[in-house]
VOBA-708221 format. One line per 4 residues: number of its first residue (from 0); their letters; for each residue z, y, x of C-alpha. Coordinates in steps of 0.001 Angstrom, whole numbers, plus 524288, in hexadecimal, padded with zeros to 5 digits. Layout:
% VOBA-708221
NUM	A	Z Y X | ...
***
This chain:
% VOBA-708221
0	MKYV	82E14 7C3D8 7FDA5 | 83487 7CB18 80ACB | 83888 7D782 80899 | 835D3 7E1FC 81321
4	RFGS	83C13 7EF8B 815FE | 83276 7FA56 8129A | 832BD 8023C 81E7B | 83CAB 80A37 82293
8	TGIK	843FE 80ACE 812FC | 84C7D 7FFBD 80C1D | 844B8 7FA81 80231 | 83E33 7EBB1 8058E
12	VSPI	830EA 7EAE0 80108 | 82704 7DD64 7FEB5 | 81F96 7DCDE 80A71 | 812BE 7DEF6 80113
16	CLGC	81128 7E8B6 7F8A0 | 80833 7E721 7EBE6 | 80008 7F463 7EA5B | 7FC63 7F642 7DD33
20	MTYG	7F053 7FD87 7DE54 | 7E9C4 7F165 7D7ED | 7F22B 7F4F8 7CB80 | 7F0AB 7FF07 7C203
24	SPEW	7E350 800D8 7BA30 | 7D65F 7FA2E 7BB43 | 7D01A 8083C 7B68A | 7D47F 80B19 7C3F5
28	REWV	7CEA7 8027D 7CCDB | 7C789 7F742 7C671 | 7CDD9 7ECD4 7CF87 | 7DC50 7F2E7 7C9DF
32	LDEN	7E5BC 7E92A 7C176 | 7EB46 7EEA3 7B62D | 7F958 7ED4C 7B057 | 7F6E4 7DE3E 7AB3D
36	GTRP	7EFA1 7DBE5 7B76A | 7FA82 7E1A4 7C1CA | 8050A 7D990 7BA9B | 80497 7CCC5 7C1B2
40	FIKK	80311 7D3ED 7CF51 | 80EC1 7DA6B 7CE34 | 81664 7CCDD 7CA24 | 81022 7C540 7D33F
44	ALDL	814BD 7D031 7DEF4 | 82266 7D083 7DA47 | 82293 7C13F 7D88F | 81E61 7C0B8 7E778
48	GINF	8298F 7CBCA 7EAAB | 82008 7D7F0 7EDE1 | 82929 7E364 7E97B | 82199 7EDCE 7EF3E
52	FDTA	816C0 7F3BC 7E6E4 | 80E94 7FE54 7EAFA | 805B8 807FF 7E057 | 80131 814C4 7DF17
56	DMYS	7FE18 81F15 7D551 | 7F059 82096 7D8A5 | 7EE42 8119E 7D609 | 7E64A 80F8D 7C8DD
60	LGAS	7EB10 81EE4 7C723 | 7FA1A 81B7D 7C33C | 7F7F7 80DF6 7BC9F | 7FB5C 80707 7C8D9
64	EDVL	80851 80E01 7C8C9 | 8094D 80A84 7BA16 | 8057F 7FBC1 7BB2F | 80D21 7F904 7C3AD
68	GKTL	81A1C 7FF28 7BF25 | 817CF 7F867 7B257 | 8149D 7EB66 7B917 | 81F7E 7EA63 7C362
72	LKMV	829C9 7F0AF 7BD4E | 828DC 7E873 7B2A5 | 82B1C 7DCDA 7BC77 | 836C8 7E129 7C4E5
76	PRDD	8412D 7E925 7C601 | 83D31 7F929 7CCE0 | 846FB 7F682 7D69E | 840C8 7E89E 7DBDA
80	VVIA	833A7 7EFC7 7DEA1 | 82DFF 7F9BE 7E86B | 823B7 8028F 7E15C | 81BB4 80AF0 7EAB9
84	TKVF	811E4 8149C 7E50B | 8083B 81F04 7EB3B | 80484 82E9B 7E96B | 7FA89 8341C 7ED78
88	NPMS	7EE57 83307 7E73B | 7E750 839EA 7DBE8 | 7EA49 83733 7CE21 | 7E2C7 83E15 7C575
92	DNPN	7D926 84A60 7C87C | 7E50C 85380 7CA9F | 7E46E 85A67 7D7D6 | 7F252 858A7 7D8D6
96	DRGL	7F2B1 84949 7D384 | 7F22C 84554 7E1DB | 7F742 84737 7EF8F | 803E9 84845 7F2DF
100	SRKH	8093E 855E0 7EFF9 | 81674 8568B 7E992 | 8101A 858B6 7DD35 | 809A4 84C2B 7DC5C
104	ILKS	8127F 8454C 7E31E | 81E36 848B0 7DB48 | 813F2 8463A 7CE37 | 80FE6 83943 7D5BD
108	IDAS	81D2F 832B1 7D632 | 8211E 8350C 7C7E4 | 8156B 830A5 7C2B7 | 81671 82376 7CB48
112	LKRL	82385 82285 7C624 | 81F95 822B5 7B852 | 814F6 81A52 7BA46 | 81B44 80F5B 7C0BF
116	GTDY	8279E 81068 7B58F | 8321A 811EC 7C220 | 83A5C 81D06 7C698 | 837C4 81C38 7D3B2
120	IDLY	82CA3 81615 7DDAC | 8319B 8105F 7E8C7 | 82753 81414 7F1F1 | 81E0C 8213C 7F0BD
124	IIHR	8123A 82193 7FA10 | 80A76 82C66 7FCBC | 7FCAF 82578 7FC71 | 7F6D2 82E5C 80508
128	FDPE	7F7DB 83A41 80C4F | 7F596 8462E 8066C | 7EDC4 85144 81064 | 7EDE3 85B1D 805AF
132	TSIE	7FD1A 85BAE 803B0 | 80886 85EAE 80DE9 | 80D3E 85511 81460 | 81CB8 85BEF 81068
136	ETVE	81863 85BAB 80224 | 815E8 84EF4 800A0 | 821DF 849EC 80714 | 829E8 85342 800B6
140	ALDT	82567 8504F 7F50C | 82638 8411A 7F7A7 | 834B0 84366 7FD4B | 83724 84894 7EDDC
144	VVRS	832BA 83C81 7E897 | 83D97 834F8 7F081 | 848CE 83DDD 7EEBE | 84526 83EA2 7E145
148	GKAR	845E1 82EFD 7E010 | 83941 82B30 7DA6B | 83589 82512 7E66D | 83DD9 81D89 7F039
152	YIGA	835FB 81E14 7FB73 | 82915 82582 7FF8A | 81C5D 81F7F 807F8 | 80EA3 8245F 80BD2
156	SSMH	80212 81DB7 80C66 | 7F40A 81E48 81493 | 7F3AA 829B4 81E11 | 7F4D6 82D28 82AD2
160	AWQF	8015A 82A6A 83538 | 8016D 83787 839EA | 80200 83C0D 82973 | 80C17 83294 82649
164	MRML	81367 8370A 83382 | 8125E 8451D 82E38 | 818A4 84140 82091 | 8232B 83817 8263E
168	SLQE	82722 8431D 8311B | 829B3 84EBC 8256B | 82FDE 84530 81C7E | 8389F 8429D 828C3
172	QHGL	83A3E 85162 82D9B | 83DE9 85617 81F2D | 8460D 84BCF 81B02 | 83C7F 844F9 8110B
176	AKFV	839A0 837D3 80B64 | 833A7 83021 816BA | 82859 8280A 81318 | 82BDC 81AAF 8142D
180	SMQN	81F63 813D1 813E0 | 80F13 81281 8170A | 8046D 80B78 80F3B | 7FBD7 80C47 8184B
184	HYNL	7ED14 8067A 81A19 | 7EF5A 7F8C7 8223F | 7E730 7ED16 822E7 | 7DF6B 7E6BA 82C81
188	IYRE	7D2D5 7EBE3 82A82 | 7D9E8 7F975 82B5B | 7E43E 7FAAC 836E0 | 7E5F8 809DF 83920
192	EERE	7F22D 80B0B 8351E | 7F751 805B1 840E5 | 7F3B0 80E97 84A69 | 7FF30 81842 84547
196	MLPL	80228 815C2 836BF | 808CB 80877 836E5 | 8119C 80D8E 84514 | 814C2 81851 83E7C
200	CEEM	81A3F 81379 83227 | 820FD 80682 83B5D | 826DD 811B1 84460 | 82CDD 81A91 8386E
204	GIAV	83198 80D99 831AA | 824F6 80F15 824CD | 82224 80491 81D03 | 81515 8019D 81DE9
208	TPWS	80DF5 7FBDE 81194 | 7FF5D 7FA6F 81567 | 7F514 7FB51 80A08 | 7E8EC 7F2DF 80A00
212	PLAR	7EED0 7E7B3 8118E | 7E437 7E147 80F15 | 7D9B7 7EC2D 80EF0 | 7D654 7EBF5 801D0
216	GVLT	7D1C4 7DB3C 802C4 | 7C941 7DE49 80CD3 | 7D31D 7D5C1 815AC | 7D229 7CA15 80B89
220	GSRK	7C27E 7CB06 807DA | 7C1D4 7D306 7FC82 | 7B82F 7DA91 8039E | 7B052 7CD35 801AF
224	NQTI	7B433 7C97C 7F41B | 7B085 7D743 7EF0C | 7B94D 7D8E9 7E45D | 7BCD9 7E3D4 7DB8E
228	RATT	7C530 7E9C1 7E474 | 7BCFE 7E9B8 7EF38 | 7B052 7EEBE 7EA71 | 7B6AC 7FA9C 7E470
232	DTPA	7C26A 7FEFA 7EE5F | 7BA95 80A6F 7F57B | 7C6F4 80CEB 7FE0E | 7C610 7FFC1 803F8
236	HHWY	7B685 801BF 80625 | 7B9AE 80C5C 80C4B | 7C53B 8078F 8145A | 7C0B7 7FA9E 81855
240	NHQA	7B1BC 7FB99 81B7B | 7B073 7F867 82ACE | 7AAC5 7E982 825E5 | 7A835 7E276 83452
244	EEDA	7B5A7 7E529 83882 | 7BD0E 7E445 82B27 | 7B647 7D668 8294D | 7BBA9 7D3AF 8363E
248	IVSA	7C98F 7D5D9 83305 | 7C68E 7CF16 824D5 | 7C285 7C4B5 82CD9 | 7CB42 7C1DE 83793
252	VEQV	7D5E4 7C22C 82A0D | 7CF26 7B7B8 823BF | 7CF46 7B055 831BA | 7DE9D 7AFAD 8316B
256	ATAR	7DD80 7ADF0 8229B | 7D6A7 7A36D 8238A | 7DEBE 79C54 82F98 | 7EBB3 79FAA 82764
260	GVPP	7E578 79AFD 81A3C | 7E926 7A4CB 812D3 | 7E13C 7B16F 80BDA | 7DDA1 7BD4F 814FF
264	AQIA	7E4D8 7C669 80B72 | 7F0C4 7BE83 81258 | 7EC24 7C059 81FC0 | 7E97E 7D03C 81E7C
268	LAWV	7F6DC 7D417 817F7 | 80066 7CA97 82155 | 7F793 7D24B 82DA6 | 7FD5E 7DE7D 827B2
272	RHRK	80AD1 7DB55 823F3 | 80B42 7D4CB 8311D | 80D33 7E483 83669 | 81B5D 7E712 837B6
276	VVTS	81AE7 7F3DC 83271 | 81336 7F066 825EB | 81E2D 7F023 81AED | 81620 7EC1E 80F5C
280	PIIG	80747 7EB6F 80DCF | 801D7 7EDCC 800E4 | 7F9A9 7E352 7F934 | 7F233 7E5C7 7ECAB
284	ASKP	7F12B 7D846 7E5D0 | 7E5E1 7D712 7D8D4 | 7E764 7C77D 7DA99 | 7F2A3 7BFC9 7D992
288	HHLD	7EFB8 7B9D5 7E7E2 | 7F1C8 7C719 7ED63 | 7FF2B 7C70E 7ECE2 | 7FFE5 7BBD2 7F22A
292	DAVA	7F7AB 7BED4 7FE14 | 80193 7C7DD 7FFAD | 80C6B 7C236 7FE84 | 807A3 7B5B0 80706
296	ALSL	803BA 7BE9B 811F4 | 81351 7C4C7 814AB | 81576 7B5E8 819A2 | 80A3E 7B5CB 82167
300	TLSD	80C61 7B84B 83230 | 800A2 7BB64 83A1B | 7FEB0 7B617 847C3 | 7FBF0 7BFDB 8528C
304	EEVA	7EFD7 7B97A 85385 | 7EC2C 7BAC7 84597 | 7F093 7C87F 845DD | 7E6FA 7CAE1 8523B
308	RLEA	7DABB 7C4E5 84ACC | 7DE38 7CCC5 83DFB | 7DF38 7D985 845EC | 7D305 7D5D7 84E76
312	PYRP	7C885 7DBE8 84773 | 7CC49 7E8B2 84420 | 7C81F 7F569 84948 | 7CE0B 8045D 8494A
316	RNLA	7C7E8 80AAC 83CAE | 7C9CD 816F7 83583 | 7D5D5 81A89 82C87 | 7D3EB 81725 81F70
320	GHE	7DCFA 816ED 81525 | 7E1AE 8243C 81579 | 7DADF 82A9F 80B26
***
């Protein structure tokens, strides 16, 4: 595994990150694996050289963090891995148990630390932009988290580029801890991030860790296979519903994959990885070959002709994934 610099920071991460929404409690979503089902995937990821793991407090309502801590930190020294978790989404019916208020952020970081069984989070991410809380309150609370030693770095996730720039500017203006990463929606089917967010991240030295690089499996053919995840994933049905355009993109991926003699997943992930601004795409794994395909994609270099074929069917679309 060849590790990469995480944006403008000094830390190094694997060029793919294991997303842990799949791990936690099947009571939350029927396709989620419990602790026993999770353990082989964490071990395999470590064996493959992956040192970057991403979860969120809302995944399985905390159980994902709990399972990740119990499995990962029994296999490897804490300082050998980079753990990211996120805050924003509702954790209960309590009106203050959500969002990016100072109250919720300071409560949530402590709860995440306890569930993960660690003294610090490497990367603490705001899961979305909170229009109901002032930006000043949010960035000052995040600065408190970093200065307290509870998080080493902070990051952000899907939002408008102007919102991200406003937050970065306030952090710069007031000498607060700055966001070092952007976890955004980006894949062959959804490329609207190329307009403003990716150029902004490149200019500011922000690490980019795209979520859903395989379009929730659509680019691998899961729509045809009708897996439990594919049939019950309501957000994905909303994000990926332009059938004719998407089918043309999936077909292009399959054509390139067939010519290469590799699975479509490797081609779709290799395309994301070919963008120099992308640091470490977040991949999910519920079957052993998912991790093998992700690592194999790191060694694929697409030709200009292949890239052109993959990109040709794309048409501009509405923003998706900010909600």
